[in-house]
Backbone bond lengths (Angstrom), bond angles and torsions (degrees), N, CA, C in turn:
res aa  C-N    CA-C-N  psi(-1)  N-CA   C-N-CA  omega(-1)  CA-C   N-CA-C  phi
1 M - - - 1.466 - - 1.515 110.24 -
2 K 1.319 116.88 134.47 1.460 121.59 178.48 1.521 108.80 -92.94
3 V 1.332 114.70 83.48 1.469 120.25 -173.97 1.518 112.15 -71.04
4 L 1.332 117.45 -13.95 1.467 121.17 -180.00 1.527 111.81 -112.52
5 E 1.319 116.49 22.52 1.461 119.89 -178.09 1.530 110.77 -57.32
6 G 1.331 115.35 129.51 1.452 120.94 178.80 1.517 114.50 85.93
7 K 1.326 118.10 -4.15 1.461 121.33 -179.07 1.529 110.71 -84.63
8 L 1.330 115.03 155.48 1.461 122.77 -176.89 1.524 108.42 -120.56
9 A 1.337 116.58 122.86 1.460 120.75 -170.63 1.520 112.00 -126.93
10 L 1.326 115.14 150.01 1.462 123.02 172.76 1.518 108.64 -127.96
11 V 1.327 116.69 129.84 1.466 123.28 177.11 1.518 107.96 -119.19
12 T 1.333 118.41 119.08 1.467 119.44 175.11 1.527 109.35 -82.85
13 G 1.327 115.37 147.54 1.458 118.91 -176.78 1.513 112.19 61.66
14 G 1.322 116.43 45.99 1.464 120.59 -170.33 1.511 115.95 -98.71
15 S 1.331 118.52 15.72 1.461 119.10 -175.84 1.521 113.52 -92.20
16 R 1.334 118.47 -10.93 1.464 119.55 -176.77 1.521 110.36 -155.10
17 G 1.324 115.77 167.75 1.450 122.26 172.04 1.516 114.40 55.40
18 I 1.331 115.39 -136.94 1.459 121.61 -178.05 1.519 111.12 -61.69
19 G 1.327 117.34 -38.13 1.467 120.21 -179.93 1.509 112.21 -62.56
20 A 1.340 117.22 -45.11 1.456 120.65 179.52 1.525 110.96 -65.07
21 A 1.336 116.76 -44.28 1.463 120.41 178.69 1.523 111.13 -61.36
22 T 1.330 116.28 -37.03 1.459 120.52 179.26 1.517 111.40 -67.91
23 A 1.322 116.84 -43.57 1.464 120.18 178.84 1.524 110.67 -58.93
24 V 1.329 116.87 -43.59 1.468 120.80 -179.76 1.528 110.78 -69.20
25 A 1.332 117.25 -40.67 1.472 120.30 -179.52 1.532 110.95 -64.42
26 L 1.316 117.61 -38.82 1.467 120.38 177.27 1.524 110.32 -63.80
27 A 1.338 116.24 -39.70 1.461 119.60 177.55 1.527 111.05 -66.46
28 E 1.328 116.99 -40.35 1.470 120.55 176.80 1.521 110.99 -59.36
29 A 1.333 116.40 -31.56 1.465 120.71 179.83 1.524 112.22 -84.80
30 G 1.356 117.25 -0.17 1.459 120.34 172.55 1.508 116.60 109.70
31 A 1.331 118.11 3.01 1.461 120.79 -178.00 1.523 111.57 -89.28
32 D 1.328 116.22 149.06 1.456 121.71 164.47 1.529 106.51 -82.61
33 V 1.344 117.29 141.15 1.462 119.88 -168.32 1.523 112.10 -134.24
34 A 1.323 115.34 126.70 1.464 121.70 166.98 1.515 107.94 -103.37
35 L 1.322 116.24 149.58 1.454 119.81 177.42 1.524 109.75 -138.18
36 T 1.326 115.13 150.00 1.455 119.71 172.53 1.522 109.18 -105.01
37 Y 1.321 115.01 157.72 1.462 120.52 177.29 1.526 107.63 -152.72
38 Q 1.330 115.72 161.21 1.456 119.37 -176.47 1.521 112.94 -88.55
39 S 1.337 117.45 -52.05 1.458 118.31 -173.67 1.526 114.95 -149.28
40 A 1.324 118.35 -14.47 1.473 121.64 -173.68 1.527 110.52 -83.24
41 D 1.328 115.88 81.12 1.465 120.66 -176.91 1.531 112.09 -58.20
42 D 1.327 116.95 -46.81 1.466 120.54 -176.69 1.528 111.38 -64.32
43 A 1.338 116.38 -42.25 1.463 119.87 -179.42 1.521 110.87 -65.21
44 A 1.327 116.92 -41.99 1.466 120.58 178.80 1.527 110.58 -63.75
45 A 1.331 116.35 -41.96 1.463 120.18 179.21 1.530 111.11 -63.73
46 A 1.329 116.20 -35.70 1.468 119.77 179.13 1.520 111.29 -66.19
47 V 1.332 117.52 -38.12 1.469 120.68 177.33 1.521 110.18 -66.08
48 V 1.331 116.85 -42.10 1.468 120.32 177.74 1.535 110.39 -59.66
49 K 1.318 117.10 -41.02 1.472 120.21 178.37 1.522 111.27 -61.87
50 Q 1.326 116.91 -39.16 1.469 119.88 177.13 1.528 110.99 -63.99
51 I 1.314 116.27 -41.09 1.475 120.73 178.61 1.524 109.85 -62.31
52 E 1.323 116.18 -46.17 1.465 120.82 -178.22 1.529 111.15 -67.46
53 A 1.321 117.04 -33.10 1.469 120.52 178.24 1.523 111.42 -65.58
54 L 1.325 116.13 -21.57 1.463 121.43 177.30 1.528 112.21 -87.57
55 G 1.337 115.87 2.95 1.456 120.59 177.89 1.516 114.14 86.00
56 Q 1.328 117.15 15.24 1.461 121.19 -179.42 1.525 110.08 -113.42
57 R 1.319 116.24 159.84 1.461 120.74 174.74 1.527 109.53 -78.35
58 G 1.330 116.56 139.48 1.452 121.05 177.90 1.517 110.79 -135.97
59 F 1.315 116.91 142.21 1.462 122.55 179.32 1.529 108.96 -138.52
60 A 1.314 117.09 141.58 1.464 121.90 175.33 1.519 108.93 -118.99
61 L 1.320 116.21 129.81 1.458 122.52 -177.21 1.520 109.16 -123.88
62 R 1.305 116.63 124.63 1.463 120.78 -178.70 1.527 109.32 -79.54
63 A 1.334 116.26 125.98 1.464 120.90 -179.82 1.514 109.50 -160.63
64 D 1.308 116.91 126.97 1.455 122.76 176.41 1.518 108.39 -79.90
65 A 1.349 117.01 122.81 1.465 120.78 -177.81 1.515 112.74 -63.51
66 A 1.334 118.01 -15.99 1.458 121.49 178.15 1.526 112.28 -85.87
67 D 1.319 117.47 -7.87 1.463 122.97 -177.28 1.527 108.86 -105.22
68 S 1.321 116.63 103.54 1.469 120.78 -174.43 1.524 112.35 -59.12
69 A 1.335 117.11 -42.55 1.464 120.07 -179.66 1.521 110.86 -63.64
70 A 1.345 116.41 -39.94 1.466 119.87 179.44 1.520 110.95 -66.65
71 V 1.329 117.21 -38.08 1.463 120.75 178.74 1.525 110.61 -65.81
72 D 1.321 116.74 -46.89 1.474 120.74 177.77 1.521 110.58 -56.36
73 D 1.335 115.49 -46.16 1.465 120.59 -178.06 1.520 111.06 -65.12
74 A 1.331 117.26 -40.38 1.466 120.42 -178.84 1.516 111.77 -64.76
75 V 1.332 117.23 -41.63 1.467 120.18 178.85 1.525 109.87 -64.43
76 A 1.330 116.40 -42.64 1.466 120.33 178.88 1.527 110.81 -63.37
77 R 1.323 116.42 -43.80 1.458 120.46 179.98 1.522 111.48 -66.01
78 A 1.325 116.55 -39.43 1.469 119.88 179.03 1.521 110.89 -61.74
79 A 1.326 115.97 -47.40 1.467 119.99 179.14 1.528 110.62 -62.06
80 G 1.334 116.22 -37.05 1.453 120.07 178.47 1.520 112.66 -67.58
81 E 1.339 116.45 -45.75 1.466 120.94 -179.98 1.527 111.41 -64.68
82 L 1.331 115.77 -40.99 1.466 120.28 -177.66 1.526 112.07 -76.02
83 G 1.331 115.63 -30.33 1.462 119.92 -174.77 1.509 112.37 92.67
84 G 1.334 116.54 22.67 1.466 121.70 -179.29 1.520 109.63 144.57
85 L 1.318 115.50 -173.53 1.462 119.92 179.74 1.526 109.05 -154.48
86 D 1.323 115.61 123.16 1.467 121.97 178.22 1.530 112.67 -111.34
87 I 1.332 115.90 -29.13 1.472 121.43 -174.10 1.519 108.70 -134.03
88 F 1.320 116.37 127.51 1.462 120.82 176.59 1.516 109.35 -123.35
89 V 1.331 117.02 121.54 1.465 122.14 179.38 1.523 108.42 -110.83
90 N 1.310 115.56 111.54 1.466 124.53 -175.92 1.528 108.03 -88.84
91 N 1.330 116.65 85.23 1.459 120.71 -169.94 1.523 114.46 -110.07
92 A 1.316 118.86 -26.44 1.463 121.03 -173.83 1.525 111.32 -57.29
93 G 1.322 116.03 134.16 1.458 119.71 -179.86 1.514 110.83 -171.97
94 V 1.327 115.43 169.77 1.457 121.24 177.90 1.524 109.17 -126.30
95 G 1.321 116.10 153.24 1.450 121.68 176.19 1.512 111.36 -98.09
96 T 1.317 115.85 161.31 1.456 120.49 177.22 1.521 109.02 -164.02
97 S 1.308 116.46 157.76 1.457 120.73 173.50 1.523 108.46 -155.04
98 G 1.313 115.89 158.34 1.453 120.99 179.35 1.522 110.59 148.17
99 M 1.308 116.34 145.89 1.461 121.13 177.16 1.520 110.10 -63.70
100 I 1.325 116.44 145.01 1.455 120.57 -174.54 1.531 111.64 -57.74
101 T 1.316 117.57 -31.40 1.464 120.68 -179.96 1.518 112.89 -76.52
102 D 1.330 117.04 -12.06 1.469 121.01 -177.37 1.526 113.54 -106.16
103 V 1.319 117.56 -19.90 1.461 120.81 -175.16 1.531 110.03 -76.95
104 E 1.327 115.73 125.09 1.466 120.81 178.92 1.530 110.11 -73.80
105 L 1.332 115.79 152.76 1.466 120.33 -179.30 1.526 111.73 -63.19
106 A 1.321 117.30 -27.67 1.465 119.57 176.55 1.527 110.87 -62.34
107 E 1.328 116.63 -36.80 1.462 120.71 177.20 1.521 110.92 -70.68
108 V 1.331 116.80 -38.99 1.468 120.38 175.17 1.532 109.68 -57.81
109 D 1.316 116.21 -47.08 1.464 120.21 -179.45 1.523 111.54 -62.39
110 R 1.337 116.73 -41.06 1.469 120.37 -179.58 1.520 111.73 -62.12
111 V 1.325 116.60 -47.37 1.461 121.03 -176.61 1.527 111.30 -68.34
112 I 1.321 116.89 -43.75 1.466 119.79 179.65 1.527 110.61 -66.64
113 T 1.332 116.39 -37.81 1.468 119.79 179.72 1.520 111.56 -60.85
114 V 1.323 117.28 -42.82 1.467 120.32 -177.68 1.527 111.88 -83.78
115 N 1.333 116.47 -53.24 1.466 120.46 -170.35 1.516 114.11 -76.67
116 V 1.322 117.19 -25.90 1.470 119.83 -178.47 1.530 110.74 -110.98
117 R 1.324 116.54 -63.61 1.467 119.05 -178.02 1.524 111.49 -62.70
118 G 1.337 116.51 -44.77 1.459 119.74 179.82 1.515 112.20 -61.84
119 A 1.341 116.46 -41.23 1.468 120.12 178.66 1.524 111.00 -65.54
120 Y 1.332 116.22 -38.23 1.467 120.43 179.53 1.528 110.19 -66.70
121 V 1.324 116.63 -45.75 1.469 120.87 179.98 1.520 110.57 -60.60
122 A 1.332 116.73 -43.43 1.461 120.23 179.53 1.523 111.48 -64.38
123 A 1.338 116.61 -42.78 1.469 120.23 178.97 1.516 111.07 -64.31
124 R 1.328 116.34 -40.24 1.472 119.94 178.15 1.522 110.79 -61.99
125 A 1.338 116.78 -43.60 1.460 120.44 179.94 1.527 111.22 -65.47
126 A 1.342 116.59 -38.26 1.468 120.21 -179.08 1.517 111.88 -73.52
127 A 1.341 117.60 -33.13 1.466 120.96 -173.88 1.519 112.00 -58.93
128 S 1.329 117.27 -37.63 1.462 119.88 -177.70 1.524 112.17 -79.62
129 R 1.333 116.66 -9.93 1.462 119.76 -176.96 1.524 113.37 -111.24
130 L 1.331 117.32 -15.86 1.456 119.83 178.63 1.525 111.10 -65.85
131 A 1.310 115.35 137.82 1.464 119.97 175.60 1.522 109.50 -70.06
132 D 1.319 116.80 152.87 1.466 120.12 173.52 1.524 109.03 -55.53
133 G 1.339 115.51 137.97 1.457 119.81 -176.10 1.514 113.34 83.61
134 G 1.336 116.80 9.03 1.456 121.06 -177.51 1.516 113.24 -76.45
135 R 1.326 114.99 -178.07 1.458 121.94 -176.79 1.533 110.02 -129.60
136 M 1.330 115.56 133.42 1.454 122.03 172.82 1.532 107.29 -121.05
137 I 1.319 116.21 122.38 1.469 121.70 -175.14 1.523 108.49 -129.58
138 H 1.320 116.06 127.04 1.460 122.11 -177.59 1.521 108.97 -110.52
139 V 1.327 117.06 136.82 1.460 121.32 179.23 1.525 108.44 -97.32
140 G 1.333 115.35 109.54 1.449 121.63 -178.54 1.511 111.40 -102.93
141 S 1.335 116.21 -131.34 1.466 121.11 179.51 1.515 109.37 -161.58
142 C 1.334 115.70 148.86 1.460 120.24 175.66 1.530 111.57 -63.44
143 I 1.336 116.93 -17.01 1.465 121.32 176.57 1.525 110.82 -60.41
144 A 1.319 116.94 -25.68 1.465 120.17 177.05 1.522 111.50 -69.77
145 N 1.332 116.97 -22.23 1.466 121.46 178.89 1.523 112.30 -92.72
146 R 1.339 115.85 -39.93 1.464 120.27 -175.97 1.519 109.28 -152.41
147 N 1.310 115.43 114.09 1.451 120.93 177.71 1.526 107.58 -93.26
148 A 1.329 116.02 101.54 1.462 120.83 -167.27 1.524 114.40 -86.75
149 G 1.324 118.13 -3.05 1.458 118.93 -178.27 1.510 111.49 -160.68
150 P 1.325 117.42 171.31 1.461 121.19 -177.75 1.524 112.38 -74.23
151 G 1.318 114.85 161.64 1.454 121.11 172.95 1.507 115.86 90.21
152 M 1.324 118.07 4.43 1.466 120.64 -175.56 1.525 113.16 -114.61
153 T 1.312 117.51 16.44 1.466 120.84 -174.70 1.520 112.24 -59.64
154 L 1.320 117.49 -49.48 1.462 120.66 -177.16 1.527 111.26 -64.72
155 Y 1.322 116.97 -44.27 1.462 120.10 179.53 1.529 110.57 -63.82
156 A 1.336 116.59 -42.81 1.465 120.58 178.97 1.518 110.75 -61.49
157 L 1.319 116.20 -41.69 1.469 120.25 178.22 1.529 110.35 -58.79
158 S 1.333 115.81 -47.27 1.465 119.45 -175.36 1.518 112.00 -67.25
159 K 1.326 118.14 -37.09 1.462 120.31 -179.10 1.530 111.87 -80.52
160 S 1.332 117.41 -29.44 1.468 119.99 175.21 1.524 110.69 -64.97
161 A 1.321 116.46 -31.35 1.465 120.19 179.09 1.524 111.83 -60.77
162 L 1.339 116.86 -31.41 1.462 120.22 179.64 1.530 111.56 -63.72
163 V 1.330 116.02 -33.54 1.465 119.77 -179.37 1.521 110.24 -64.58
164 G 1.339 115.95 -48.76 1.461 119.09 178.61 1.512 112.09 -62.61
165 M 1.324 116.98 -41.31 1.459 120.46 178.86 1.523 110.96 -62.77
166 S 1.335 116.26 -44.33 1.459 120.07 -177.68 1.524 112.00 -63.78
167 K 1.336 116.46 -39.41 1.465 119.39 178.05 1.528 110.62 -64.31
168 G 1.340 116.12 -41.04 1.458 119.06 176.56 1.520 112.07 -62.64
169 L 1.339 116.02 -41.81 1.462 120.05 178.83 1.522 111.72 -65.11
170 A 1.327 116.85 -34.63 1.468 119.55 176.86 1.523 110.52 -58.25
171 R 1.332 116.18 -40.11 1.465 120.67 178.41 1.533 111.01 -72.69
172 D 1.336 116.27 -44.39 1.466 119.87 -177.23 1.521 112.15 -64.06
173 L 1.337 116.22 -39.75 1.464 120.68 -171.65 1.522 113.58 -100.61
174 G 1.336 116.82 -10.37 1.463 120.55 -179.11 1.519 114.76 -54.40
175 P 1.343 118.86 -40.21 1.470 118.62 179.18 1.528 113.94 -59.61
176 R 1.318 116.83 -19.72 1.469 120.77 177.18 1.523 111.90 -96.03
177 G 1.331 116.62 5.38 1.454 120.07 -179.43 1.508 113.72 76.93
178 I 1.334 117.83 12.06 1.466 122.19 179.36 1.521 109.07 -89.59
179 T 1.315 116.97 129.82 1.461 121.34 178.24 1.526 110.49 -96.59
180 S 1.331 115.89 154.67 1.461 122.06 176.50 1.516 108.75 -138.55
181 N 1.326 116.20 122.65 1.464 121.90 -177.59 1.524 110.63 -142.57
182 V 1.323 114.79 162.38 1.464 121.56 177.92 1.527 109.55 -115.97
183 V 1.320 116.84 133.19 1.457 122.18 168.35 1.522 107.02 -96.20
184 Q 1.338 116.61 128.97 1.463 122.03 -177.20 1.535 109.38 -111.47
185 P 1.337 118.41 90.68 1.464 118.97 178.60 1.525 111.82 -73.53
186 G 1.327 115.13 148.22 1.446 120.99 168.22 1.516 109.62 -91.00
187 P 1.325 119.03 -162.94 1.458 121.43 177.44 1.528 110.85 -53.60
188 T 1.322 115.43 120.72 1.462 121.94 -173.85 1.519 108.87 -127.35
189 D 1.300 116.16 135.37 1.461 122.08 -174.58 1.525 110.90 -73.65
190 T 1.327 116.36 93.81 1.455 123.40 178.05 1.523 108.81 -131.96
191 A 1.328 116.39 172.44 1.463 120.17 177.87 1.523 111.38 -61.46
192 M 1.338 116.77 -30.31 1.457 120.64 -179.06 1.528 111.75 -76.11
193 N 1.351 116.73 -26.70 1.464 120.99 -177.74 1.528 109.31 -146.14
194 P 1.333 117.42 70.75 1.475 120.02 -173.70 1.526 113.07 -67.46
195 A 1.309 115.22 147.37 1.467 121.17 -178.93 1.516 112.54 -67.07
196 D 1.339 117.29 -17.69 1.465 120.85 177.51 1.523 111.20 -111.21
197 G 1.336 116.30 19.65 1.450 120.84 -177.25 1.521 113.22 -82.36
198 P 1.325 117.44 175.72 1.463 121.41 -175.60 1.523 114.55 -68.34
199 Y 1.340 116.90 -17.20 1.464 120.20 -178.58 1.523 112.48 -106.96
200 A 1.335 116.95 10.08 1.459 120.64 -174.65 1.531 112.42 -72.34
201 A 1.316 117.65 -42.72 1.469 120.99 -173.72 1.524 113.01 -57.58
202 P 1.343 119.96 -49.51 1.466 118.31 178.74 1.519 113.18 -63.03
203 Q 1.328 117.77 -31.80 1.461 120.01 177.49 1.521 110.80 -68.70
204 L 1.319 116.74 -42.80 1.464 120.82 178.97 1.525 111.53 -59.59
205 S 1.318 116.71 -33.21 1.468 120.03 -177.36 1.518 112.44 -66.21
206 H 1.335 117.39 -16.55 1.465 121.08 -179.32 1.533 112.67 -98.89
207 L 1.326 117.17 1.90 1.462 120.54 -175.66 1.522 111.37 -99.45
208 A 1.339 115.45 145.31 1.461 119.89 172.89 1.525 110.55 -75.51
209 L 1.318 116.92 -32.26 1.458 122.35 174.62 1.519 108.04 -97.25
210 D 1.299 117.37 136.40 1.461 121.55 -172.38 1.527 111.62 -85.92
211 R 1.326 116.22 54.92 1.457 120.15 177.81 1.520 110.17 -166.90
212 F 1.312 116.07 159.86 1.457 122.04 170.43 1.539 108.64 -75.76
213 G 1.303 115.50 157.90 1.452 120.34 171.08 1.521 110.82 -80.88
214 T 1.322 115.72 171.80 1.467 121.02 176.12 1.525 109.02 -109.55
215 P 1.323 117.66 153.72 1.469 119.77 175.13 1.525 112.33 -56.23
216 Q 1.333 116.19 -33.42 1.468 119.89 -178.84 1.531 111.77 -67.07
217 E 1.337 117.07 -33.09 1.468 119.89 177.69 1.531 111.10 -67.50
218 V 1.316 116.26 -38.17 1.468 119.51 176.34 1.528 109.69 -69.19
219 A 1.319 116.59 -41.84 1.457 120.81 179.98 1.526 111.76 -60.39
220 A 1.319 116.89 -35.46 1.466 120.51 178.55 1.529 111.14 -61.51
221 A 1.333 116.40 -35.50 1.469 119.97 177.64 1.516 110.61 -67.64
222 V 1.332 116.51 -37.57 1.467 120.13 177.22 1.524 110.37 -64.03
223 V 1.328 116.50 -44.23 1.468 120.04 179.41 1.525 110.51 -60.35
224 Y 1.324 116.79 -40.94 1.471 119.76 177.37 1.526 110.58 -59.05
225 L 1.333 117.52 -49.20 1.466 120.76 -178.12 1.527 111.53 -65.91
226 A 1.327 116.54 -26.70 1.463 120.34 178.84 1.523 112.66 -81.17
227 G 1.324 116.75 -14.53 1.451 120.62 -171.85 1.513 115.23 -91.54
228 P 1.327 116.39 175.62 1.458 121.80 -174.49 1.519 114.44 -67.83
229 T 1.330 118.62 -26.90 1.462 119.62 -178.02 1.522 113.01 -76.94
230 A 1.345 117.05 -7.89 1.471 120.55 178.18 1.522 111.79 -105.52
231 S 1.315 117.77 21.70 1.458 120.59 -174.66 1.530 113.68 -67.21
232 Y 1.352 117.72 -16.62 1.472 121.28 179.21 1.525 111.61 -106.79
233 V 1.332 116.16 12.93 1.462 121.50 179.79 1.515 108.48 -104.86
234 T 1.317 117.58 114.68 1.465 119.92 177.98 1.520 110.49 -155.47
235 G 1.331 115.55 151.82 1.453 121.34 177.81 1.513 114.05 71.20
236 T 1.318 117.06 26.26 1.470 119.28 -176.64 1.520 110.56 -134.84
237 E 1.352 115.42 179.22 1.460 121.38 179.50 1.529 109.31 -121.15
238 L 1.316 115.42 135.60 1.467 122.17 175.13 1.528 107.26 -108.27
239 T 1.328 116.10 112.36 1.456 121.61 -173.59 1.525 111.38 -95.37
240 I 1.340 115.55 124.64 1.465 122.52 -179.31 1.529 105.48 -123.43
241 D 1.344 116.87 80.90 1.466 118.04 -166.63 1.524 115.18 -135.01
242 G 1.327 118.68 15.65 1.458 120.25 176.56 1.522 114.31 61.47
243 G 1.336 115.67 22.10 1.462 119.49 178.50 1.519 113.67 90.98
244 H 1.312 118.67 12.14 1.465 121.97 179.23 1.529 111.01 -57.49
245 S 1.333 116.59 -35.49 1.472 120.79 -176.81 1.531 112.82 -93.12
246 A 1.330 117.36 1.17 1.458 120.39 -175.51 1.527 110.92 -70.34
């Protein structure tokens, strides 16, 4: 069933990993999809081809999530190319790790600029363009619920900020029937955090299920929040983490 037939969606950071899987899943559900990406032209083009192969319109827009003007322009261009905006997925972000005493302030600035300021700028740009009854979905992390080991303070801070922002947006946009929610993925098998990578074993030890998740499993949660059966779900977090928070 194409539960999102006729809907218009934008996914930031949509050229790889969870973002790419989300863009394709939204198209499978019937939406036309624009995506932003930072530099991977070939990867972004490949996602657009997958969207088009599903019979939907797809667009890729190059925009650095750390550049506020570029983000504003990309959201405006996406809405223009699509002819409107019903679904906004705030996915672009960067990873980081390190003990608080070892992390340089330049790294703090980089992570906050992309994961917090960039997400806020993108949400602000989308809020004025979303149709009434639209959906705003932010991709956070299970680290915001449970920080199971050392070295994740900065990342946890940046992803926890999305929760507070999303709750505020639920209040700001609720009168227009627009929902705002956060998806909190656990360890997910992507190029940034591969299931067979050097840091996989300690992550697996914190899971109730003895495996990493897939980008498609996280994308399915986004499709649910974007769909009609989630119209009364707002201001909350949907955790897809294999029991990391259990």
